[in-house]
C-alpha positions, 0 to 999 in steps of 0.5 A: 100492328100484330105483324109489327109486334111480332118483329119487336123484341118483347122488352121493347114491346113491353116498354112501348105499352108501358110508355103509352099507358103512363103518357095517357094516365099522366095527361088525364091527371095533369092539373095544369091542363084543367083550365084548358079543358074547362075552356074547351068545354065552355067553348062547346057550350057556346057553340051548342047555344049558337046552333040552337039559336040558328035552329040547327039543334032542338032545345031538348038536344041542346039542353041534354048536351049542355047538361052532359058537358057541365056534368063532366066539368063538375066531375073533372077534379074527382076524375083527375084525382082518381086517374092520378091514384091509378097512375101511382098504383101502376107505377108501384105495381108495374113499372117498379117491377120491370127492371127485375123482370125485363133486363135484370142485372142478374145473368140467366146462364149457368156461369162457369169461371170464364163466363163469370169473369166475362160478365164481371168485365162487362158490368165493371165498364157498363153497370147496366149492360143486359143480354137479350135473346132475339127471336128467330124469324119464321119462314114466310111465303116470300122466304123459306129461310129461318134464322137461328136465335141470337143473343146480344149484349147491350150497354144499357136497356135502351133502344139506342144502346150500343151492342157490345157482343153477340153469340149463339148462347147468352154465355157466348154473347157475354164473352164477346162483349168482354172481348169488346170491352178489353179491346177498347180498354187496351186502346184507351189505356186502363188509367185512373182519371186525372183531374184533367180527364175528369174535366174532359168527362164533365165537358162531354156530359155538358155536350150531351146536354147541349145535344139534347137541347138541339134535339128538342129545338129541332123537334119543336121546329118540326112540329111548328112547320107541320102546323104551318103546313096544315094552316096553308092546306086549310086556307086553300080550300076553306074559302068561306072560313067555316073552320076555326083554327087555334094554336097554343102551347103545351108543356111536355116532360120527356126522359132524357130531354127534360121539360119543354113547351111545344106547339099544339093546334085545335081545329073546330067546326061548330061544336065539333073539334079536332086537336093535334097534340104532340105526344113526344120526340122519343118514340118507342119502336119503328113504323113499317108500311107492311108491318116490318120495321121500315122506318125509325120514328122520331116523334109523334103527334096525335090528331084526335076527336072525342071518339077517333084518332089518327097518329102522325109519325115523323119518320127517318127515311134515309137521310130525310125526315118525313111525316106519315099518317096512320089510322088508329083503328085500321092501322093503315099508313099513308104519306102525310099530304094535303089529301090524306090530312084533309081526308082524316080531318073530314072523318074526324069532324063528321 
């Protein structure tokens, strides 16, 4: 993971950390999940009582576990309120400052007239355009070559934003970006949009919304197929039906994709349980089997017990998409298969 971070641009790394914190705080303070959490706690109490009746747990241990669960249930509203307040404070003191400290609209170079004009040309066409400095690649045991630092101007401070220009210095990158904008403007014609053109632009925006809807549906189908595969794997080995498998729906909210419902799964073995919770389709960064940026991630599902977690990433490998599984402690990455899934499940339920 440290190697992965070293290969990521600082801004993308900061974005990934902030996104994880926001999702964690949002999930813990989500009052819409209160009934789900309380229902799970009641199931745990029932399972403990059943274990006590079978003599598998002593009365003292059972009473202690039940009392702790009830304490957590009673404290849930206050805990959600506290986390929500922390969420709001984090947004105010951290998130709100990011646009000024990372990807600021102001150029950091000492601009002469030419560079100032280039900056103005780019910002007129792309108001959120920003320049980032890519860090040089250090020599390794495999390769002794060292790449020079490179500046790149992006159309917006987003992972999928197009690169408008590159240069050895920030000023050169802005000049290259201005050249790109002027070339495109010359090709398209620098005209004031007519009503017909305005309508065409609105149609394009609606098309983007339709594309986002297709992305969401494809992501939901992918998660549903994953869970169906899990059910088939478990059915092959759980001939005595020791496991209890439940599925349900969660509501997610993702920037750019909006609000949608997606499948979730719970696998129980007595009082022990493992949840498979989709985190989101939009995942920051990429995953590599040796720490490099080997695969672009297109979705993540957390597979977790109360004390341990595995991360299931859907990654792009060429023209295909596949699932991989990563240990959240050792950061070991394997292709997701029946063997790797059941091994992780056994570890989580032990």
